[in-house]
VOPAGU-2260 file (C-alpha; in pm, 1 decimal, decimal comma):
REM VOPAGU-2260
SITE   aa  ch    i         X         Y         Z
SITE  MET   A    0      -2,3       4,7      -5,5
SITE  THR   A    1     121,2     330,9    -108,0
SITE  SER   A    2     199,8     605,2     181,0
SITE  VAL   A    3     -93,1     815,6      29,4
SITE  LEU   A    4    -333,6     502,2      67,0
SITE  SER   A    5    -188,1     438,3     402,1
SITE  SER   A    6    -264,0     810,5     527,2
SITE  LYS   A    7    -607,0     778,1     397,4
SITE  VAL   A    8    -681,4     439,0     581,7
SITE  ASP   A    9    -537,7     621,0     888,2
SITE  GLU   A   10    -791,8     875,9     834,6
SITE  LEU   A   11   -1102,0     658,9     773,0
SITE  TYR   A   12    -983,7     461,1    1076,8
SITE  HIS   A   13    -971,2     775,7    1301,5
SITE  TYR   A   14   -1312,6     884,6    1187,9
SITE  VAL   A   15   -1469,9     515,3    1271,3
SITE  GLN   A   16   -1297,0     520,2    1620,3
SITE  GLU   A   17   -1454,2     854,2    1692,8
SITE  ARG   A   18   -1784,9     801,9    1556,6
SITE  PHE   A   19   -1896,4     448,1    1557,1
SITE  LEU   A   20   -1937,1     200,7    1862,8
SITE  TRP   A   21   -1998,3    -103,3    1672,5
SITE  GLN   A   22   -1640,2    -231,5    1669,8
SITE  PHE   A   23   -1656,9    -235,5    2049,7
SITE  TYR   A   24   -1925,1    -486,3    2112,6
SITE  SER   A   25   -1867,9    -735,1    2427,6
SITE  ARG   A   26   -1730,0   -1037,5    2253,6
SITE  THR   A   27   -1493,1   -1122,0    2005,9
SITE  TRP   A   28   -1735,6   -1285,0    1766,9
SITE  ASP   A   29   -1968,2    -982,7    1812,0
SITE  ARG   A   30   -1670,4    -733,5    1710,7
SITE  THR   A   31   -1550,0    -959,1    1412,6
SITE  GLU   A   32   -1916,4    -975,0    1288,6
SITE  ASN   A   33   -1965,3    -622,4    1295,4
SITE  ILE   A   34   -1621,0    -504,8    1163,3
SITE  ASP   A   35   -1617,0    -760,4     889,6
SITE  GLY   A   36   -1997,7    -711,4     780,0
SITE  ILE   A   37   -2002,8    -343,7     785,2
SITE  VAL   A   38   -1695,6    -287,8     611,8
SITE  ALA   A   39   -1787,4    -534,2     341,8
SITE  GLU   A   40   -2127,6    -371,0     303,3
SITE  GLY   A   41   -1977,9     -22,2     280,3
SITE  THR   A   42   -1744,5    -145,5      16,3
SITE  CYS   A   43   -2019,0    -266,0    -178,7
SITE  ILE   A   44   -2225,2      61,8    -136,2
SITE  LEU   A   45   -1893,8     276,2    -232,5
SITE  LEU   A   46   -1851,8      63,1    -553,5
SITE  GLY   A   47   -2218,2      68,2    -634,4
SITE  GLU   A   48   -2268,3    -284,0    -579,2
SITE  ALA   A   49   -2573,4    -476,9    -434,1
SITE  THR   A   50   -2560,7    -536,9     -64,6
SITE  LYS   A   51   -2724,1    -825,3     119,1
SITE  ARG   A   52   -3051,6    -740,1     309,2
SITE  ASP   A   53   -3225,8   -1073,7     338,7
SITE  THR   A   54   -3188,4   -1138,9     723,4
SITE  PRO   A   55   -3227,2    -894,4    1006,1
SITE  THR   A   56   -2847,8    -911,3    1043,7
SITE  GLU   A   57   -2776,3    -835,7     703,1
SITE  ARG   A   58   -3020,4    -523,2     703,8
SITE  LEU   A   59   -2860,9    -398,3    1041,1
SITE  LEU   A   60   -2508,8    -441,0     867,5
SITE  ALA   A   61   -2628,0    -234,7     566,6
SITE  VAL   A   62   -2792,8      35,5     749,3
SITE  GLU   A   63   -2462,5      86,1     970,9
SITE  ALA   A   64   -2258,7      80,8     642,2
SITE  LYS   A   65   -2490,9     333,5     478,3
SITE  VAL   A   66   -2443,6     582,2     766,6
SITE  MET   A   67   -2061,0     515,4     752,8
SITE  VAL   A   68   -2028,0     556,6     392,3
SITE  ASP   A   69   -2245,8     881,7     394,9
SITE  ASP   A   70   -2027,4    1009,4     651,0
SITE  PHE   A   71   -1721,8     913,9     453,9
SITE  HIS   A   72   -1843,6    1118,5     173,6
SITE  ALA   A   73   -1924,8    1412,9     364,1
SITE  ARG   A   74   -1603,0    1415,5     535,3
SITE  PHE   A   75   -1350,5    1280,8     293,3
SITE  PRO   A   76   -1434,0    1430,1     -55,4
SITE  TRP   A   77   -1114,0    1256,2    -205,9
SITE  LEU   A   78   -1309,4     936,5    -165,8
SITE  LYS   A   79   -1520,6     998,9    -474,6
SITE  ASP   A   80   -1222,5    1019,6    -700,3
SITE  ALA   A   81   -1092,9     695,4    -576,2
SITE  THR   A   82   -1072,5     402,4    -819,2
SITE  ALA   A   83   -1271,3      65,8    -744,6
SITE  GLU   A   84    -907,3    -100,7    -654,2
SITE  GLU   A   85    -833,9     210,8    -432,0
SITE  VAL   A   86   -1161,1     175,1    -248,6
SITE  ARG   A   87   -1107,8    -216,3    -205,4
SITE  VAL   A   88    -749,1    -131,6     -67,8
SITE  LEU   A   89    -879,1     161,0     143,8
SITE  MET   A   90   -1152,2     -62,9     284,1
SITE  SER   A   91    -944,2    -364,1     343,0
SITE  GLY   A   92    -690,2    -160,1     535,4
SITE  LEU   A   93    -957,6      -7,1     744,2
SITE  ARG   A   94   -1078,9    -369,3     821,4
SITE  GLU   A   95    -750,3    -482,0     933,0
SITE  LYS   A   96    -675,7    -187,2    1141,8
SITE  LEU   A   97   -1011,4    -179,9    1329,6
SITE  THR   A   98    -959,9    -574,2    1375,8
SITE  ASP   A   99    -612,0    -532,9    1495,3
SITE  VAL   A  100    -699,5    -247,2    1759,3
SITE  ALA   A  101   -1039,9    -380,4    1878,9
SITE  ILE   A  102    -980,7    -762,4    1872,6
SITE  THR   A  103    -603,8    -871,5    1816,5
SITE  SER   A  104    -447,2    -607,2    2032,7
SITE  SER   A  105    -723,1    -560,0    2272,0
SITE  LYS   A  106    -635,1    -601,4    2646,9
SITE  ASN   A  107    -991,5    -683,3    2746,6
SITE  HIS   A  108    -981,7   -1033,1    2857,0
SITE  GLU   A  109   -1347,0   -1068,6    2858,4
SITE  LEU   A  110   -1363,2   -1062,3    2492,8
SITE  ASN   A  111   -1291,9   -1441,5    2498,2
SITE  HIS   A  112   -1406,2   -1531,8    2849,8
SITE  THR   A  113   -1571,5   -1894,6    2849,9
SITE  LEU   A  114   -1846,8   -1809,6    3096,4
SITE  TYR   A  115   -2013,1   -1550,8    2830,2
């Protein structure tokens, strides 16, 4: 990833960290489902592709992704000029960074507690 794209991933990441709580659900599986699902749906929306909306969970993820993408368009005008490949790279980088901070590097031991 180029330094320019890396910088843009950081911008998106910091905005998501400030604005959205869905990456901080109480269990690892919740966090993974939300991060992966919302970022995947957001990628589809950014690329003009159809999103999945058959189940309640898919509808929830699609709505959260729509809000996130609307905010991205309002805050980051450079996103409208990104190519499809750049969008994929940016969103993949965002997912990786969110996963690392909210799950992999988290010091919250309750995320994987067996009694929950």
